[in-house]
Backbone as CSV, one residue per row, in Angstrom:
resi,resn,N_x,N_y,N_z,CA_x,CA_y,CA_z,C_x,C_y,C_z
1,MET,70.252,118.279,95.013,69.583,117.082,94.383,70.026,116.814,93.027
2,ASP,70.592,117.836,92.355,71.009,117.671,90.947,72.070,116.634,90.818
3,THR,72.948,116.410,91.762,74.090,115.562,91.619,73.839,114.142,92.244
4,LEU,72.582,113.787,92.480,72.204,112.577,93.058,72.590,111.394,92.052
5,ILE,72.298,111.570,90.798,72.385,110.540,89.770,73.703,110.887,88.949
6,PHE,73.851,112.038,88.628,75.119,112.456,87.753,75.455,113.868,88.011
7,ASP,76.806,114.045,88.070,77.248,115.454,88.448,77.831,116.066,87.125
8,HIS,78.943,115.570,86.670,79.532,116.171,85.469,80.380,115.187,84.708
9,ILE,80.300,115.223,83.374,81.132,114.260,82.656,82.630,114.366,83.001
10,ASP,83.260,115.537,83.213,84.594,115.658,83.581,84.854,114.910,84.915
11,LYS,84.070,114.994,85.784,84.246,114.302,87.144,84.223,112.805,86.956
12,LEU,83.169,112.420,86.106,83.072,110.887,85.917,84.376,110.490,85.179
13,GLY,84.753,111.169,84.144,85.979,110.678,83.464,87.252,110.647,84.371
14,ARG,87.373,111.600,85.287,88.504,111.601,86.245,88.358,110.371,87.128
15,ILE,87.130,110.081,87.602,86.928,108.853,88.518,87.305,107.540,87.804
16,VAL,86.814,107.461,86.509,87.023,106.213,85.825,88.542,106.068,85.649
17,LEU,89.246,107.045,85.095,90.666,107.066,84.845,91.440,106.824,86.035
18,THR,91.231,107.452,87.130,91.875,107.264,88.384,91.666,105.814,88.907
19,ALA,90.452,105.361,88.830,90.175,103.902,89.385,90.999,102.999,88.517
20,ALA,91.026,103.099,87.297,91.895,102.216,86.410,93.296,102.324,86.768
21,MET,93.867,103.545,87.025,95.270,103.738,87.400,95.583,103.159,88.712
22,ILE,94.738,103.359,89.708,94.912,102.828,91.054,94.859,101.313,90.986
23,TYR,93.912,100.815,90.224,93.842,99.344,90.109,95.052,98.739,89.568
24,VAL,95.618,99.307,88.517,96.899,98.833,87.977,98.045,98.984,88.919
25,LEU,98.069,100.077,89.682,99.129,100.252,90.635,99.038,99.162,91.739
26,ILE,97.902,98.832,92.244,97.727,97.974,93.335,98.094,96.505,92.817
27,VAL,97.633,96.234,91.620,97.884,94.889,91.074,99.457,94.707,90.916
28,VAL,100.094,95.742,90.357,101.605,95.604,90.118,102.326,95.666,91.491
29,VAL,101.958,96.539,92.368,102.692,96.501,93.657,102.487,95.220,94.469
30,THR,101.228,94.668,94.361,100.907,93.470,95.084,101.771,92.329,94.430
31,LYS,101.870,92.234,93.177,102.638,91.304,92.479,104.149,91.382,92.885
32,VAL,104.735,92.521,92.913,106.064,92.743,93.234,106.301,92.426,94.711
33,SER,105.384,92.734,95.619,105.609,92.538,97.028,105.380,91.150,97.390
34,GLY,104.929,90.178,96.601,104.817,88.813,96.911,103.491,88.385,97.464
35,LYS,103.517,87.135,97.770,102.294,86.455,98.244,101.877,86.966,99.569
36,ARG,102.884,87.437,100.391,102.419,87.864,101.763,101.394,88.916,101.803
37,SER,101.308,89.815,100.853,100.326,90.865,100.772,98.897,90.357,100.538
38,THR,98.806,89.178,100.091,97.419,88.498,99.876,97.146,87.227,100.600
39,SER,98.082,86.946,101.424,97.848,85.664,102.195,96.736,85.773,103.292
40,GLN,96.525,84.737,104.014,95.624,84.774,105.152,96.154,85.899,106.049
41,LEU,95.473,86.810,106.495,95.880,87.931,107.139,95.986,87.840,108.649
42,ASN,97.085,88.351,109.255,97.135,88.517,110.674,96.667,90.003,110.927
43,ASN,96.621,90.345,112.147,96.114,91.717,112.498,96.849,92.879,111.716
44,PHE,98.183,92.781,111.701,98.942,93.790,110.965,98.643,93.776,109.544
45,ASP,98.658,92.701,108.896,98.383,92.637,107.424,96.989,93.135,107.075
46,TRP,95.970,92.890,108.005,94.648,93.343,107.763,94.550,94.805,107.770
47,ILE,95.282,95.422,108.782,95.198,96.883,108.951,95.799,97.495,107.760
48,VAL,96.930,97.021,107.243,97.611,97.611,106.051,96.678,97.408,104.855
49,THR,95.967,96.328,104.704,95.121,96.091,103.614,93.880,97.083,103.558
50,VAL,93.298,97.299,104.763,92.264,98.211,104.935,92.681,99.668,104.635
51,MET,93.927,99.995,105.081,94.424,101.271,104.818,94.631,101.497,103.300
52,ILE,95.200,100.467,102.631,95.381,100.631,101.204,94.120,100.799,100.465
53,GLY,93.046,100.064,100.868,91.692,100.177,100.345,91.194,101.564,100.433
54,SER,91.412,102.118,101.617,90.860,103.424,101.988,91.558,104.523,101.163
55,ILE,92.848,104.370,101.046,93.657,105.369,100.327,93.306,105.278,98.813
56,GLY,93.126,103.995,98.330,92.697,103.856,97.052,91.461,104.491,96.661
57,ALA,90.438,104.245,97.507,89.046,104.829,97.259,89.206,106.380,97.379
58,SER,89.862,106.886,98.426,89.922,108.335,98.545,90.651,108.999,97.265
59,THR,91.704,108.315,96.723,92.313,108.867,95.544,91.441,108.769,94.390
60,ILE,90.601,107.825,94.259,89.660,107.689,93.195,88.621,108.647,93.228
61,LEU,88.033,108.964,94.394,86.809,109.801,94.467,86.987,111.196,94.838
62,LEU,88.197,111.486,95.438,88.344,112.957,96.020,89.359,113.608,95.063
63,LYS,88.861,114.625,94.430,89.754,115.375,93.514,90.900,116.130,94.263
64,GLU,90.792,116.304,95.517,91.822,116.886,96.335,93.031,116.017,96.442
65,ILE,92.871,114.764,96.216,94.025,113.879,96.406,94.479,113.442,94.941
66,PRO,95.579,113.951,94.601,96.095,113.649,93.124,96.641,112.220,93.107
67,PHE,96.583,111.625,91.878,97.028,110.218,91.749,98.438,109.955,92.305
68,ILE,99.383,110.866,92.130,100.778,110.730,92.621,100.782,110.656,94.121
69,GLU,99.951,111.504,94.773,100.021,111.452,96.320,99.345,110.227,96.802
70,GLY,98.211,109.763,96.256,97.617,108.467,96.597,98.514,107.380,96.329
71,SER,99.159,107.336,95.175,100.139,106.264,94.823,101.271,106.243,95.771
72,ALA,101.844,107.417,96.083,102.932,107.399,97.100,102.582,106.854,98.452
73,SER,101.330,107.091,98.839,100.896,106.584,100.132,100.738,104.997,100.072
74,ILE,100.147,104.581,98.957,99.977,103.104,98.873,101.338,102.423,98.717
75,VAL,102.264,102.904,97.937,103.556,102.306,97.810,104.319,102.444,99.178
76,THR,104.134,103.506,99.886,104.758,103.558,101.226,104.180,102.577,102.208
77,LEU,102.953,102.237,102.203,102.411,101.210,103.044,102.930,99.866,102.643
78,TYR,103.010,99.577,101.364,103.535,98.237,100.910,105.084,98.133,101.477
79,LEU,105.832,99.250,101.337,107.180,99.151,101.746,107.250,98.978,103.150
80,LEU,106.445,99.646,103.973,106.503,99.541,105.430,106.048,98.098,105.858
81,GLN,105.058,97.569,105.124,104.662,96.153,105.437,105.774,95.230,105.100
82,TYR,106.477,95.459,103.975,107.595,94.540,103.632,108.662,94.705,104.723
83,ALA,108.949,95.855,105.189,110.126,96.042,106.135,109.756,95.303,107.497
84,VAL,108.437,95.546,107.933,108.019,94.963,109.193,107.992,93.465,109.135
85,THR,107.467,92.920,108.083,107.395,91.472,107.913,108.803,90.856,107.772
86,LYS,109.653,91.541,107.026,111.005,91.060,106.883,111.789,91.042,108.193
87,TYR,111.651,92.124,108.932,112.331,92.128,110.234,111.753,91.176,111.296
88,SER,110.433,91.011,111.189,109.822,90.051,112.063,110.176,88.570,111.772
89,SER,110.579,88.324,110.559,111.001,87.059,110.140,112.433,86.625,110.640
90,ILE,113.270,87.843,110.884,114.548,87.461,111.447,114.749,87.784,112.826
91,SER,113.740,88.504,113.516,113.842,88.832,114.888,112.609,88.290,115.647
92,PRO,112.911,87.145,116.346,111.797,86.579,117.212,111.177,87.458,118.203
93,HIS,111.933,88.390,118.855,111.559,89.378,119.753,110.530,90.392,119.099
94,PHE,110.910,90.851,117.936,110.168,91.828,117.163,108.920,91.154,116.729
95,SER,108.995,89.924,116.234,107.810,89.171,115.833,106.742,89.001,116.926
96,ARG,107.274,88.714,118.122,106.320,88.475,119.258,105.691,89.815,119.576
97,LEU,106.436,90.928,119.431,105.914,92.245,119.724,104.863,92.647,118.717
98,ILE,104.988,92.418,117.514,104.092,92.807,116.442,103.016,91.951,116.174
99,LEU,103.200,90.600,116.295,102.182,89.616,115.969,101.712,88.929,117.143
100,SER,100.411,88.468,117.100,99.822,87.759,118.196,100.245,86.305,118.125
101,GLU,100.339,85.702,119.283,100.678,84.286,119.380,99.397,83.442,119.247
102,PRO,99.496,82.252,118.709,98.399,81.334,118.683,97.977,81.028,120.122
103,ARG,96.686,80.704,120.376,96.237,80.359,121.770,95.327,79.141,121.619
104,VAL,95.513,78.203,122.506,94.669,77.056,122.644,93.425,77.515,123.352
105,VAL,92.267,77.210,122.748,90.965,77.651,123.352,90.014,76.439,123.785
106,PHE,90.474,75.263,123.305,89.738,74.022,123.707,90.789,72.846,123.739
107,TYR,90.780,72.072,124.811,91.794,71.085,124.867,91.266,69.860,125.629
108,GLN,91.382,68.714,125.010,90.973,67.417,125.516,89.664,67.406,126.164
109,GLY,88.599,67.865,125.456,87.188,67.873,125.961,86.820,69.054,126.860
110,GLN,87.762,69.983,127.060,87.479,71.135,127.874,87.584,72.428,127.221
111,PHE,86.592,73.210,127.304,86.773,74.678,126.921,87.748,75.390,127.874
112,LEU,88.518,76.289,127.284,89.418,77.030,128.287,88.831,78.532,128.350
113,PRO,88.022,78.709,129.354,87.212,79.898,129.414,88.118,81.105,129.483
114,ASP,89.206,81.023,130.187,90.063,82.257,130.288,90.603,82.611,128.901
115,ALA,91.047,81.601,128.125,91.572,81.844,126.824,90.527,82.264,125.854
116,MET,89.286,81.730,125.918,88.192,82.118,125.158,87.786,83.617,125.436
117,ARG,87.733,84.012,126.693,87.441,85.240,127.078,88.416,86.340,126.568
118,ALA,89.749,85.935,126.741,90.833,86.791,126.291,90.765,87.063,124.806
119,GLU,90.298,85.972,124.005,90.335,86.153,122.513,88.950,86.611,122.137
120,ARG,87.960,86.740,123.081,86.574,87.117,122.800,85.920,86.144,121.777
121,LEU,86.048,84.928,122.086,85.490,83.819,121.236,84.296,83.210,121.997
122,THR,83.301,82.775,121.198,82.164,82.068,121.853,82.158,80.623,121.460
123,ARG,81.405,79.835,122.184,81.287,78.468,121.810,80.656,78.250,120.391
124,GLN,79.769,79.191,120.049,79.179,79.108,118.690,80.260,79.320,117.597
125,GLU,81.216,80.122,117.835,82.309,80.253,116.818,83.131,79.014,116.730
126,LEU,83.343,78.344,117.789,84.106,77.110,117.759,83.243,76.001,117.014
127,GLU,81.858,75.942,117.285,81.101,75.083,116.635,80.998,75.389,115.212
128,SER,81.091,76.538,114.758,81.094,76.932,113.373,82.335,76.418,112.686
129,ALA,83.478,76.521,113.301,84.699,76.062,112.726,84.661,74.504,112.579
130,MET,83.995,73.835,113.655,83.819,72.419,113.503,82.960,72.046,112.336
131,ARG,81.820,72.688,112.065,80.941,72.451,111.018,81.731,72.627,109.678
132,SER,82.519,73.654,109.562,83.241,73.901,108.284,84.299,72.783,108.075
133,GLU,84.677,72.016,109.103,85.672,70.837,108.969,84.963,69.572,108.958
134,ASP,83.601,69.659,108.943,82.763,68.428,108.978,83.019,67.563,110.233
135,ILE,83.217,68.277,111.290,83.384,67.549,112.615,82.037,67.659,113.501
136,LYS,81.511,66.497,113.830,80.192,66.607,114.425,80.170,66.625,116.007
137,SER,81.281,66.389,116.581,81.295,66.313,118.092,82.584,66.761,118.676
138,PHE,82.538,67.403,119.853,83.736,67.843,120.542,84.602,66.713,120.964
139,ASP,83.930,65.395,121.007,84.653,64.271,121.415,85.735,63.831,120.390
140,GLU,85.487,64.331,119.068,86.533,64.007,118.051,87.671,64.956,118.137
141,ILE,87.719,65.975,118.923,88.774,67.024,118.914,89.720,66.879,120.105
142,GLU,90.997,66.929,119.765,92.090,67.034,120.742,92.145,68.468,121.214
143,ALA,92.275,69.396,120.242,92.429,70.804,120.617,91.929,71.712,119.452
144,ILE,91.569,72.950,119.857,91.199,74.012,118.966,92.127,75.176,119.274
145,ILE,92.871,75.627,118.206,93.798,76.727,118.409,93.335,77.934,117.670
146,PHE,93.309,79.068,118.331,92.982,80.324,117.689,94.318,80.877,117.113
147,GLU,94.454,80.877,115.797,95.806,81.144,115.233,95.929,82.740,115.117
148,SER,97.199,83.091,114.831,97.655,84.412,114.663,96.856,85.202,113.612
149,ASP,96.359,84.483,112.534,95.633,85.067,111.488,94.116,84.966,111.687
150,ALA,93.702,84.705,112.926,92.354,84.723,113.504,91.464,83.534,112.877
151,THR,92.220,82.449,112.495,91.514,81.230,112.028,91.517,80.319,113.201
152,LEU,90.611,79.333,113.200,90.487,78.427,114.212,90.984,77.105,113.583
153,ALA,92.160,76.572,114.149,92.705,75.339,113.678,92.204,74.224,114.597
154,ILE,91.749,73.124,113.967,91.175,72.053,114.816,92.223,70.804,114.673
155,ILE,92.592,70.270,115.770,93.475,69.116,115.802,92.558,68.025,116.299
156,THR,92.360,67.031,115.488,91.480,65.851,115.774,92.182,64.811,116.584
157,LYS,91.427,64.047,117.352,92.018,62.850,118.110,92.505,61.875,117.199
158,ASP,91.830,61.643,116.110,92.172,60.558,115.213,93.514,60.746,114.388
159,SER,93.978,61.998,114.538,95.352,62.223,113.925,96.318,61.448,114.788
160,ASN,97.200,60.699,114.220,98.165,59.983,115.082,99.194,60.996,115.636
161,LYS,99.971,60.558,116.609,100.950,61.451,117.193,101.989,62.001,116.293
162,LYS,102.363,61.099,115.352,103.349,61.689,114.385,102.834,62.741,113.595
163,ASP,101.582,62.668,113.188,100.897,63.679,112.248,100.883,65.055,113.164
164,LYS,100.520,64.923,114.448,100.406,66.132,115.272,101.766,66.827,115.349
165,GLU,102.787,65.989,115.506,104.108,66.582,115.681,104.674,67.241,114.488
166,GLN,104.175,66.860,113.351,104.534,67.452,112.051,103.913,68.813,111.815
167,HIS,102.882,69.140,112.569,102.343,70.498,112.531,103.174,71.431,113.376
168,ILE,103.866,72.287,112.730,104.871,73.103,113.347,104.226,73.937,114.419
169,GLY,104.743,73.881,115.601,104.311,74.733,116.780,103.149,74.083,117.512
170,VAL,102.480,73.067,116.967,101.421,72.432,117.646,101.797,71.849,118.883
171,SER,102.809,70.996,118.857,103.276,70.389,120.105,103.577,71.322,121.256
172,GLU,104.279,72.339,120.900,104.682,73.337,121.900,103.520,74.121,122.371
173,THR,102.548,74.407,121.560,101.458,75.154,121.867,100.532,74.239,122.935
174,LEU,100.405,73.072,122.562,99.616,72.137,123.437,100.356,71.861,124.738
175,GLU,101.632,71.770,124.719,102.442,71.534,125.897,102.278,72.717,126.906
176,SER,102.139,73.893,126.300,102.066,75.049,127.152,100.756,75.068,127.944
177,VAL,99.707,74.391,127.395,98.429,74.300,128.029,98.475,73.268,129.079
178,VAL,99.195,72.146,128.912,99.225,71.069,129.835,99.927,71.460,131.092
179,HIS,100.965,72.322,130.952,101.775,72.738,132.049,101.613,74.138,132.614
């Protein structure tokens, strides 16, 4: 019970110093690695981000993990993320293997139950996405697409055909539903 509030000044000093060093490391490595590491996350990016957070916290709190070892782990994850995303940007086959494809879950007034079930989405989640876009009725919607980054993209009916075709991949995704 002695250590519930405070253990020892040396331990506290180590935690504060390590937290500052890990913070600086993550800020610098994130800046060097580019926007990808802080963009809207797909499954792969999310996993790497959680791992980096876990390693950072472990390095800060556990005296058994020296700063250099924690730092090496964090830098290694950033390098692996860079390599995987770089290769996926030049190899469509690898990209399909590592990243999930967008899926249409609502199209022309119809819920697509198989797609919704496969993505484990509920009607309430689609309605929530509609509210955040200030859309009041499913009648206003041409399609709802569950994107690779787990966001719900809403294509409204009032968008003219030219606008829809300017959204990269939307035409192809919608065509795959129709046929």
